[in-house]
N, C-alpha and C positions, 0 to 999 in steps of 0.2 A: 649689591651696588659697590661695596668695598672691593670685591674681587676685580671688577672692571676698572676701577680707578687705579688700583695697583698694577693691573695689566697695562693700562695706558701709560703709567709712569715707566714701566719696564721697557715698553716700546720706545717712548721718547728718549730715554737714556741710551738705549742701544743705537738708535738712529743718530743721535747727536754724537755718540762716541765714534761711530763709523765715519760720519762726515768729518769729525775732527781728525781722524786718522789720515784722511785725504789732505786736509789742511796742514797737518803736521809735517808733511813733506817740505813745505816752505817755511813753516813756523814750528820748530821742534818743541817749543814750550807746550804746544797742544797735546803732546804725548801724555802729559799728566791728566788731561781731561779724558783722553782715550781710556786710560787705565781706570780712572774713577767711574766713567760712564759705563764701561762693561761690568765692573764689579757691582755697581749700583743696579744695573739692569738684571743681572743674575740674582741678586738679593731680592729685588722686587718680584721677579718671577717665582722665586722660592716662596715668598709670602702669598702670592696668588695661589700656589698649590696648597699651601698650608690652610688657606681660607676655604678650600674645598673644590676649586675648579679642577676638572680632569686635565691630566697632562697633555693628552692629545689635542684638546681644544685650546688650552693655554699656549702650548708651544706652536701650534698651527697658526693661531691668530698672531702671536708674537713674531714668528718667522715671516709670514706673508705680509704683515703690515710693515715690518722692517724692510723687506725687499722693495715693496711698492713705494713707501715713503722715501727711502734712500735713493731710488732711481729718479723719482720726480725732483727731489731736492738737489740731487747732484747735477741735474740738468739746469736748474735755476741758479745754483751757487757756483758751479764749476764749468758749466757749458758742456757737460757730458751729453752724448747723443741719447735721444729717446725716440726710437723708431716705432712705426706701426706694429711691427712684429714684436718688439719689446712690450708695447702696450697690450697686445693680445696675450702675451705670456703672463703679464701682471694680472690681467683679468682672469686667466685660467687658474692662477695660484689663488686668487681671492675666491673664485668659485669653488675650488677644492676645499678651502678652509670653511666656507659656508656649508658645504656638504658634511664635513666632519662635525661642525657645530649642530646642524639640524639632526644628524644621526645621534649625537650625544643626548640631545634633548628628547628625542623619541625613545631612546633606551631608558632614560631616567623616568619618563612617563610610564613606560611598560613596567619598570621595576616598582614604581609607586603603586600602580594599579594592581600588580600581582601581590604586593605586600598588604594592600587594603582588603583583598578578598579573604 
């Protein structure tokens, strides 16, 4: 459970830093949050890896969630376009990450079952 909370924190920090980067164009003081957000996000991602989550799974979920949340929130906050094609792309990215996670879980089960024999 701790891994997932840390991963959620890493995602939240990365998304907020990316959105702050857009906002910093008009409000330069936000560059401080950009730096802190990205540093905090990478630190949290490092803690996720230290807690035992595989890098393929952690980075995949972090990256895909960041892309999807940033696209949706940029539409809401900045009026950026969000087209049907973009929505399909986001769905494909999320589907790909789901495949990586399911594959990692299956590999872990096979490894446990092989070790138990």
